[in-house]
DRENDO-823434 format. One record per residue (C-alpha): x, y, z; residue in one letter. Coordinates in nm, 2 decimals. Layout:
BEGIN
     px     py     pz type
      X      Y      Z    a
...
// end
This chain:
BEGIN
     px     py     pz type
  -1.11  -4.30   0.08    m
  -1.10  -4.53   0.38    d
  -1.39  -4.64   0.59    a
  -1.29  -4.43   0.89    v
  -1.30  -4.11   0.69    q
  -1.63  -4.20   0.53    q
  -1.78  -4.26   0.87    t
  -1.64  -3.94   1.02    a
  -1.72  -3.70   0.73    c
  -2.05  -3.83   0.58    a
  -2.38  -3.68   0.69    p
  -2.56  -3.85   0.97    s
  -2.93  -3.88   1.04    r
  -2.87  -3.89   1.41    e
  -2.86  -3.54   1.56    m
  -2.71  -3.49   1.90    v
  -2.79  -3.22   2.15    a
  -2.59  -2.90   2.09    w
  -2.40  -2.91   2.42    h
  -2.31  -3.28   2.37    s
  -2.12  -3.22   2.04    i
  -1.76  -3.33   2.03    d
  -1.61  -3.01   1.89    w
  -1.26  -3.16   1.88    a
  -1.37  -3.43   1.65    t
  -1.56  -3.18   1.43    c
  -1.25  -2.97   1.39    h
  -1.04  -3.28   1.31    q
  -1.28  -3.40   1.05    n
  -1.30  -3.07   0.87    v
  -0.93  -3.00   0.89    r
  -0.85  -3.34   0.74    r
  -1.07  -3.26   0.44    l
  -0.93  -2.91   0.41    q
  -0.57  -3.05   0.39    a
  -0.68  -3.29   0.11    r
  -0.83  -2.99  -0.07    i
  -0.50  -2.80  -0.05    v
  -0.31  -3.10  -0.19    k
  -0.55  -3.15  -0.48    a
  -0.54  -2.78  -0.56    t
  -0.16  -2.78  -0.56    e
  -0.17  -3.07  -0.80    e
  -0.42  -2.90  -1.03    g
  -0.68  -3.19  -0.98    r
  -0.99  -2.98  -0.99    w
  -1.23  -3.27  -1.02    n
  -1.08  -3.40  -0.70    k
  -1.12  -3.05  -0.54    v
  -1.48  -3.04  -0.64    k
  -1.55  -3.39  -0.49    a
  -1.38  -3.30  -0.16    l
  -1.57  -2.97  -0.14    q
  -1.90  -3.16  -0.18    w
  -1.80  -3.40   0.10    l
  -1.72  -3.11   0.33    l
  -2.03  -2.91   0.26    t
  -2.25  -3.22   0.32    h
  -2.07  -3.34   0.64    s
  -2.23  -3.31   0.98    l
  -1.90  -3.18   1.12    s
  -1.89  -2.89   0.87    g
  -2.26  -2.80   0.94    k
  -2.19  -2.80   1.32    h
  -1.89  -2.56   1.28    l
  -2.08  -2.34   1.04    a
  -2.37  -2.29   1.29    v
  -2.12  -2.25   1.57    k
  -1.95  -1.97   1.39    r
  -2.26  -1.76   1.31    v
  -2.40  -1.80   1.66    t
  -2.08  -1.69   1.83    e
  -1.96  -1.39   1.63    n
  -2.05  -1.03   1.69    k
  -2.35  -1.03   1.46    g
  -2.52  -1.33   1.63    k
  -2.80  -1.11   1.76    n
  -2.85  -0.91   1.44    t
  -3.13  -1.06   1.23    p
  -3.19  -1.05   0.86    g
  -3.51  -0.98   0.67    v
  -3.68  -1.27   0.85    d
  -3.61  -1.14   1.19    g
  -3.48  -1.48   1.32    a
  -3.18  -1.55   1.54    t
  -3.07  -1.88   1.70    w
  -3.01  -1.80   2.07    p
  -3.10  -2.14   2.22    t
  -2.93  -2.48   2.19    p
  -3.25  -2.62   2.04    e
  -3.25  -2.35   1.77    a
  -2.89  -2.43   1.68    k
  -2.96  -2.80   1.65    t
  -3.26  -2.73   1.43    a
  -3.04  -2.49   1.22    a
  -2.80  -2.77   1.15    v
  -3.08  -2.98   0.99    k
  -3.18  -2.68   0.77    s
  -2.84  -2.66   0.60    l
  -2.94  -2.86   0.29    r
  -2.84  -2.78  -0.07    r
  -3.16  -2.93  -0.22    r
  -3.43  -2.67  -0.24    g
  -3.21  -2.40  -0.09    y
  -3.31  -2.04  -0.18    q
  -3.14  -1.75  -0.01    p
  -3.34  -1.46   0.11    q
  -3.26  -1.09   0.01    p
  -3.02  -0.90   0.23    l
  -3.13  -0.63   0.47    r
  -2.96  -0.31   0.36    r
  -2.81  -0.08   0.62    v
  -2.55   0.19   0.59    y
  -2.24   0.25   0.80    i
  -2.04   0.58   0.80    p
  -1.69   0.59   0.64    k
  -1.40   0.81   0.75    s
  -1.44   1.04   0.45    n
  -1.80   1.13   0.55    g
  -1.97   0.90   0.30    k
  -2.17   0.59   0.38    q
  -2.08   0.23   0.30    r
  -2.38   0.00   0.21    p
  -2.39  -0.32   0.41    l
  -2.61  -0.62   0.35    g
  -2.72  -0.84   0.64    i
  -2.81  -1.19   0.54    p
  -3.05  -1.41   0.74    t
  -2.90  -1.65   0.99    m
  -2.96  -1.95   0.76    r
  -2.79  -1.78   0.47    d
  -2.49  -1.68   0.69    r
  -2.46  -2.04   0.80    a
  -2.47  -2.17   0.44    m
  -2.20  -1.92   0.35    q
  -1.99  -2.03   0.65    a
  -2.03  -2.39   0.55    l
  -1.92  -2.33   0.19    h
  -1.64  -2.11   0.31    l
  -1.49  -2.40   0.49    l
  -1.45  -2.57   0.15    a
  -1.35  -2.26  -0.05    l
  -1.10  -2.10   0.18    d
  -0.83  -2.38   0.14    p
  -0.84  -2.32  -0.23    v
  -0.82  -1.94  -0.19    s
  -0.52  -1.97   0.04    e
  -0.34  -2.21  -0.20    t
  -0.40  -1.98  -0.51    k
  -0.34  -1.65  -0.33    a
  -0.07  -1.40  -0.41    d
   0.23  -1.42  -0.19    r
   0.19  -1.06  -0.06    n
  -0.18  -1.05  -0.02    s
  -0.27  -1.00   0.35    y
  -0.63  -0.89   0.38    g
  -0.90  -1.13   0.51    f
  -0.67  -1.42   0.53    r
  -0.59  -1.65   0.82    k
  -0.25  -1.60   1.00    a
  -0.21  -1.26   0.82    r
  -0.28  -0.91   0.92    s
  -0.24  -0.54   0.83    a
   0.08  -0.54   1.03    h
   0.23  -0.80   0.79    d
   0.14  -0.58   0.50    a
   0.31  -0.28   0.66    l
   0.62  -0.48   0.74    e
   0.64  -0.60   0.38    q
   0.60  -0.24   0.27    c
   0.90  -0.15   0.49    f
   1.10  -0.44   0.35    s
   1.04  -0.32   0.00    a
   1.12   0.05   0.07    l
   1.34   0.04   0.39    g
   1.69   0.07   0.22    k
   1.69   0.39   0.02    p
   2.02   0.32  -0.14    s
   1.90  -0.02  -0.28    k
   1.52  -0.02  -0.26    s
   1.26   0.13  -0.49    a
   1.20   0.50  -0.46    q
   0.86   0.53  -0.63    w
   0.53   0.40  -0.52    v
   0.19   0.35  -0.69    l
  -0.06   0.40  -0.42    d
  -0.39   0.25  -0.55    a
  -0.74   0.18  -0.44    d
  -1.02   0.00  -0.63    i
  -1.34   0.19  -0.69    k
  -1.63   0.02  -0.52    g
  -1.46  -0.32  -0.53    c
  -1.73  -0.53  -0.36    f
  -2.01  -0.35  -0.55    d
  -1.88  -0.39  -0.91    n
  -1.73  -0.73  -0.95    i
  -1.86  -0.90  -1.26    d
  -2.09  -1.19  -1.18    h
  -2.01  -1.38  -1.50    d
  -1.64  -1.37  -1.43    w
  -1.70  -1.51  -1.07    m
  -1.92  -1.79  -1.19    l
  -1.67  -1.89  -1.45    a
  -1.35  -1.88  -1.24    h
  -1.43  -1.93  -0.87    i
  -1.40  -2.30  -0.77    p
  -1.71  -2.35  -0.56    t
  -2.07  -2.47  -0.61    d
  -2.18  -2.25  -0.89    r
  -2.55  -2.31  -0.84    q
  -2.54  -2.19  -0.48    v
  -2.30  -1.90  -0.57    l
  -2.54  -1.78  -0.84    r
  -2.82  -1.77  -0.59    k
  -2.62  -1.56  -0.35    w
  -2.51  -1.32  -0.61    l
  -2.87  -1.27  -0.75    k
  -3.05  -1.26  -0.41    a
  -3.09  -0.89  -0.41    g
  -3.15  -0.66  -0.11    y
  -3.44  -0.50   0.08    v
  -3.43  -0.13   0.15    e
  -3.73   0.08   0.27    r
  -3.96  -0.22   0.22    a
  -3.86  -0.25  -0.15    s
  -3.67  -0.53  -0.32    l
  -3.38  -0.43  -0.54    f
  -3.20  -0.68  -0.77    p
  -2.82  -0.73  -0.77    t
  -2.66  -0.74  -1.12    e
  -2.30  -0.71  -1.00    m
  -2.08  -0.72  -0.70    g
  -2.06  -0.96  -0.40    t
  -2.31  -0.96  -0.11    p
  -2.14  -0.72   0.13    q
  -2.19  -0.83   0.48    g
  -2.18  -1.19   0.39    g
  -1.92  -1.42   0.56    i
  -1.80  -1.55   0.22    i
  -1.77  -1.21   0.05    s
  -1.41  -1.12   0.15    p
  -1.28  -1.46   0.03    t
  -1.47  -1.41  -0.30    l
  -1.31  -1.07  -0.34    a
  -0.96  -1.22  -0.27    n
  -1.01  -1.48  -0.54    l
  -1.11  -1.22  -0.79    v
  -0.80  -1.01  -0.72    l
  -0.55  -1.30  -0.68    d
  -0.32  -1.32  -0.98    g
  -0.25  -0.95  -1.00    l
   0.10  -0.99  -0.84    e
   0.18  -1.27  -1.09    r
   0.05  -1.05  -1.38    r
   0.28  -0.77  -1.27    l
   0.57  -1.01  -1.24    t
   0.53  -1.14  -1.59    d
   0.48  -0.80  -1.75    r
   0.70  -0.56  -1.56    i
   0.98  -0.74  -1.38    r
   1.14  -0.83  -1.71    q
   1.23  -0.55  -1.95    r
   1.43  -0.55  -2.27    k
   1.74  -0.33  -2.29    s
   1.96  -0.35  -2.60    n
   1.80  -0.67  -2.70    g
   1.87  -0.84  -2.37    m
   1.63  -0.93  -2.09    v
   1.72  -0.76  -1.76    v
   1.57  -0.86  -1.43    y
   1.42  -0.57  -1.24    n
   1.39  -0.66  -0.87    p
   1.25  -0.33  -0.75    k
   0.89  -0.41  -0.85    i
   0.71  -0.52  -0.54    n
   0.33  -0.57  -0.48    f
   0.16  -0.54  -0.14    i
  -0.22  -0.58  -0.11    r
  -0.46  -0.56   0.18    y
  -0.82  -0.63   0.06    a
  -0.89  -0.37  -0.21    d
  -0.60  -0.13  -0.10    d
  -0.26  -0.20  -0.26    f
   0.08  -0.04  -0.34    v
   0.33  -0.12  -0.61    v
   0.69  -0.01  -0.58    t
   0.92   0.07  -0.87    g
   1.25   0.23  -0.96    d
   1.09   0.52  -1.16    s
   0.76   0.69  -1.23    a
   0.78   0.55  -1.59    e
   0.80   0.19  -1.46    t
   0.49   0.25  -1.24    l
   0.30   0.40  -1.54    d
   0.35   0.07  -1.71    r
   0.25  -0.11  -1.39    a
  -0.07   0.10  -1.37    k
  -0.16   0.01  -1.72    a
  -0.13  -0.36  -1.63    v
  -0.34  -0.31  -1.32    v
  -0.61  -0.14  -1.52    i
  -0.62  -0.42  -1.78    e
  -0.64  -0.68  -1.50    f
  -0.92  -0.51  -1.32    l
  -1.12  -0.44  -1.64    a
  -1.14  -0.82  -1.71    e
  -1.33  -0.84  -1.37    r
  -1.55  -0.54  -1.41    g
  -1.34  -0.32  -1.18    l
  -1.15   0.00  -1.21    q
  -0.91   0.22  -1.01    l
  -1.04   0.50  -0.80    s
  -0.90   0.82  -0.96    p
  -0.91   1.02  -0.63    e
  -0.73   0.75  -0.43    k
  -0.47   0.64  -0.69    t
  -0.14   0.83  -0.74    r
   0.23   0.78  -0.82    i
   0.45   0.94  -0.56    v
   0.82   0.95  -0.46    h
   0.90   0.80  -0.12    i
   1.03   1.14   0.00    s
   0.67   1.28  -0.03    e
   0.53   0.99   0.17    g
   0.19   0.81   0.14    f
  -0.07   0.67   0.37    n
  -0.13   0.29   0.38    f
  -0.36   0.11   0.62    l
  -0.37   0.41   0.86    g
   0.01   0.46   0.87    q
   0.22   0.71   0.69    n
   0.53   0.58   0.51    v
   0.79   0.84   0.42    r
   1.16   0.89   0.37    l
   1.33   1.11   0.63    y
   1.68   1.19   0.53    g
   1.83   0.84   0.47    d
   1.57   0.65   0.68    k
   1.22   0.52   0.59    v
   0.98   0.55   0.88    l
   0.63   0.42   0.93    i
   0.43   0.64   1.16    k
   0.06   0.67   1.25    p
  -0.10   0.90   1.00    s
  -0.23   1.24   1.09    k
  -0.58   1.13   0.98    e
  -0.56   0.83   1.21    a
  -0.47   1.04   1.50    l
  -0.75   1.28   1.43    q
  -1.00   1.00   1.40    r
  -0.92   0.86   1.74    i
  -0.92   1.21   1.90    y
  -1.26   1.28   1.75    d
  -1.39   0.95   1.88    k
  -1.27   1.01   2.23    v
  -1.40   1.37   2.23    r
  -1.74   1.24   2.12    e
  -1.75   1.00   2.41    i
  -1.64   1.26   2.66    v
  -1.88   1.53   2.54    q
  -2.17   1.28   2.52    r
  -2.12   1.17   2.89    n
  -2.08   1.50   3.08    k
  -2.27   1.37   3.39    a
  -2.14   1.02   3.40    i
  -1.94   0.87   3.69    e
  -1.57   0.88   3.65    q
  -1.52   0.50   3.67    c
  -1.79   0.45   3.40    d
  -1.62   0.71   3.17    l
  -1.29   0.52   3.21    i
  -1.46   0.19   3.12    r
  -1.60   0.35   2.80    m
  -1.27   0.51   2.70    l
  -1.02   0.23   2.77    n
  -1.13  -0.02   2.50    p
  -1.12   0.26   2.24    v
  -0.78   0.39   2.34    i
  -0.63   0.04   2.38    q
  -0.76  -0.08   2.04    g
  -0.60   0.21   1.86    w
  -0.27   0.18   2.05    v
  -0.25  -0.20   1.99    n
  -0.28  -0.14   1.62    y
  -0.01   0.13   1.60    h
   0.23  -0.01   1.86    r
   0.45  -0.18   1.59    h
   0.52   0.16   1.41    a
   0.74   0.46   1.51    v
   0.46   0.58   1.74    s
   0.62   0.74   2.05    s
   0.55   1.10   1.93    v
   0.19   1.01   1.83    a
   0.13   0.83   2.16    f
   0.26   1.13   2.36    s
   0.04   1.37   2.16    k
  -0.27   1.15   2.20    l
  -0.22   1.13   2.58    d
  -0.19   1.51   2.60    f
  -0.50   1.57   2.39    l
  -0.70   1.33   2.60    i
  -0.58   1.50   2.92    w
  -0.71   1.83   2.79    k
  -1.05   1.68   2.71    l
  -1.07   1.52   3.06    l
  -0.95   1.84   3.23    w
  -1.23   2.04   3.06    q
  -1.47   1.76   3.16    w
  -1.37   1.78   3.52    a
  -1.38   2.16   3.53    k
  -1.73   2.17   3.39    r
  -1.85   1.95   3.67    r
  -1.70   2.17   3.94    h
  -1.71   2.53   3.83    r
  -1.65   2.67   4.17    g
  -1.35   2.45   4.26    k
  -0.98   2.54   4.21    g
  -0.73   2.35   4.00    r
  -0.56   2.18   4.30    k
  -0.89   2.04   4.43    w
  -0.99   1.91   4.08    i
  -0.65   1.74   4.04    k
  -0.68   1.57   4.38    q
  -1.04   1.46   4.30    r
  -0.98   1.30   3.96    y
  -0.61   1.24   3.92    w
  -0.36   1.06   4.14    r
  -0.01   0.92   4.14    t
   0.02   0.56   4.02    l
   0.37   0.42   3.97    g
   0.59   0.67   3.79    s
   0.29   0.87   3.65    r
   0.18   1.16   3.86    t
  -0.12   1.25   3.65    w
  -0.33   0.93   3.63    t
  -0.70   0.97   3.57    f
  -0.83   0.71   3.81    a
  -1.12   0.62   4.05    a
  -1.19   0.38   4.33    d
  -1.45   0.11   4.26    v
  -1.61  -0.08   4.55    s
  -1.82  -0.40   4.54    n
  -1.91  -0.38   4.90    g
  -1.62  -0.60   5.02    e
  -1.32  -0.49   4.83    t
  -1.20  -0.17   4.67    t
  -0.99  -0.15   4.36    r
  -0.86   0.13   4.14    v
  -0.97   0.17   3.78    v
  -0.74   0.39   3.58    s
  -0.73   0.53   3.22    l
  -0.52   0.36   2.96    v
  -0.23   0.57   2.85    y
  -0.07   0.52   2.51    a
   0.28   0.60   2.63    t
   0.26   0.30   2.87    n
   0.25   0.06   2.58    t
   0.58  -0.08   2.47    r
   0.66  -0.03   2.10    i
   0.76  -0.36   1.95    r
   0.85  -0.43   1.58    r
   0.62  -0.68   1.42    h
   0.76  -1.00   1.28    v
   0.61  -1.06   0.94    k
   0.46  -1.40   0.85    v
   0.64  -1.60   0.58    q
   0.49  -1.53   0.24    a
   0.44  -1.90   0.15    e
   0.24  -1.99   0.47    v
  -0.08  -2.18   0.41    n
  -0.28  -2.24   0.73    p
  -0.45  -2.54   0.59    y
  -0.13  -2.73   0.48    s
   0.01  -2.97   0.74    p
   0.37  -2.88   0.66    r
   0.32  -2.53   0.81    w
   0.15  -2.66   1.13    e
   0.46  -2.63   1.36    s
   0.56  -2.29   1.23    y
   0.21  -2.15   1.29    l
   0.19  -2.31   1.63    a
   0.51  -2.13   1.74    e
   0.39  -1.81   1.59    r
   0.05  -1.85   1.76    h
   0.21  -1.88   2.10    v
   0.43  -1.57   2.06    q
   0.13  -1.36   1.93    q
  -0.08  -1.48   2.22    g
   0.17  -1.37   2.48    v
   0.20  -1.03   2.31    n
  -0.18  -0.99   2.29    s
  -0.21  -1.05   2.66    l
   0.09  -0.83   2.75    n
   0.05  -0.68   3.10    g
  -0.21  -0.94   3.21    r
   0.02  -1.18   3.40    g
  -0.24  -1.42   3.53    r
  -0.40  -1.47   3.19    l
  -0.06  -1.52   3.03    i
   0.02  -1.79   3.29    c
  -0.31  -1.96   3.23    l
  -0.28  -1.93   2.85    w
   0.08  -2.07   2.85    l
   0.00  -2.35   3.09    s
  -0.27  -2.47   2.84    q
  -0.03  -2.43   2.54    d
  -0.26  -2.16   2.41    g
  -0.55  -2.40   2.36    r
  -0.89  -2.46   2.51    c
  -0.88  -2.78   2.72    p
  -1.24  -2.86   2.62    e
  -1.22  -2.86   2.24    c
  -0.84  -2.85   2.19    g
  -0.86  -2.55   1.95    e
  -0.64  -2.24   1.98    p
  -0.76  -1.95   2.21    i
  -0.70  -1.62   2.02    t
  -0.82  -1.27   2.03    r
  -1.06  -1.36   1.75    e
  -1.22  -1.66   1.93    t
  -1.23  -1.48   2.27    g
  -1.20  -1.65   2.60    w
  -1.37  -1.68   2.94    q
  -1.23  -1.77   3.28    v
  -1.38  -2.09   3.43    h
  -1.35  -2.18   3.80    h
  -1.30  -2.55   3.85    v
  -1.45  -2.52   4.20    h
  -1.72  -2.25   4.21    r
  -1.66  -1.95   4.41    r
  -2.00  -2.00   4.57    a
  -1.87  -2.34   4.69    n
  -1.55  -2.20   4.83    g
  -1.34  -2.20   4.52    g
  -1.05  -1.96   4.51    s
  -0.90  -1.72   4.26    e
  -0.57  -1.92   4.25    r
  -0.44  -2.02   3.91    l
  -0.48  -2.39   4.00    s
  -0.85  -2.33   4.02    n
  -0.88  -2.15   3.68    l
  -0.91  -2.24   3.32    w
  -0.93  -2.04   3.00    l
  -1.21  -2.16   2.78    l
  -1.38  -2.06   2.46    h
  -1.71  -1.89   2.53    p
  -1.91  -2.17   2.37    n
  -1.71  -2.43   2.56    c
  -1.77  -2.24   2.88    h
  -2.15  -2.24   2.82    r
  -2.14  -2.61   2.73    r
  -1.95  -2.70   3.05    l
  -2.21  -2.52   3.26    h
  -2.49  -2.68   3.07    a
  -2.35  -3.02   3.17    n
  -2.26  -2.94   3.53    e
  -2.51  -3.18   3.68    e
  -2.35  -3.47   3.49    s
  -1.99  -3.57   3.46    e
  -1.74  -3.33   3.31    l
  -1.69  -3.37   2.93    p
  -1.41  -3.61   2.84    g
  -1.14  -3.38   2.72    p
  -1.18  -3.14   3.01    l
  -1.20  -3.41   3.27    a
  -0.87  -3.55   3.14    r
  -0.72  -3.21   3.15    a
  -0.82  -3.16   3.51    f
  -0.69  -3.51   3.61    a
  -0.36  -3.43   3.44    k
  -0.33  -3.11   3.63    a
// end
């Protein structure tokens, strides 16, 4: 290891103010170590992997990024059993100092329950902020190993992969009825996160076993009582999805070894119709016959039993593609000679129930406020299903929502006729004659706020990520950069000004140099403040990460940070 790397990655006694941290350097230091971890994992040099993980988890850059992550995500204001959060820069700086391995003892999780689609409740544990940051720190060192060892067609809780990639792979495996597999094992693991064997994890997961054991045995608090945990991963923890992936990785290879080769008349025959697609604990296996999938099911049961897991009887079945099956909210089925993937009836019913609940709960609310409440719900559902054969489902959803809103409007004006109600709440915008819209005024200007309609969204087929992609390997950097640009444009579809800003910055934040994605979020910064006469022209705007935006305003009285100042000068 050279002197530069030692200086950049070793812990430092000198702490800097939170808004003075050079985030670009932090990302570079961590990414350099992660790339080395990937290389050592590929070579099977596990002692080297362990040494590099120790360097990363003890580096100041890693600790900064860990605290940054837990103080910017959606749960940043949700405390654990200690009731503590880190809202101020001073608290974040102190939190970095607290991330020490020596003497570390995690606190129990705060148990809460969230409703599931089947009416049951899912237990969720909320760690303290310090425990979340420690998990985020060790995840930086563990995730490169997980990505390197992962199954090719595992898509859940992994960088650069999504449920759409899993569905596209499902279509690739089943989409040619004359050549593809005709039978499907649709399986789900019973209580996956709750039942993983601790001894297996401690013996096979390549991370700091002492710290991992403490997390697994921390227990949880419910109704002022402490309950121990003898199995499972800490649900709600940042590191839990990666731990679950490491537990389940290897299943695709096990099926390849046991099923893809079969003996016929003393000869080994290759069977290419066995395909495996997994998203978290939900997976499908394709095959040429029900008998083949019975063999595959036995292999799966054996694999899971080694890890303390078992299949869910009510959610596991072997079906012919003509019957269809639901996977990740979509229905996959053979229609004649074509395999189509559509939004499932259950998914459509869930979004309808959610919209109906919002409308019925807000009978006296202003129209513009109701629109603001409905639009994110509708747009989120539409964005998820826009890559499937969704035109019929989108039309039905628009009609159902129209009926709900018509009843909402009639209830508010019982003595008015239909024509008056239509003129009051609906108007013609573009080619749509029935647009639920309202005027919103800020005293100076008036703009129109309209409801999002599913049928206005363009249906576009998703391009699946390459199966071998590793986001921590330098050789995939250019491929992921190009894919990131295309996905960014698609995610900002219809928002022309943001697209222009995003593209002009190459999809990156000019302050820290890291990508701006839907996950990171973004905020629009005015180079010259509007209060000082700054305009809304694109030349006066920048897209920044929320934390970078706060940092910039925290340093407004001094000179601009180096990277941003150079970006302004270049512009």
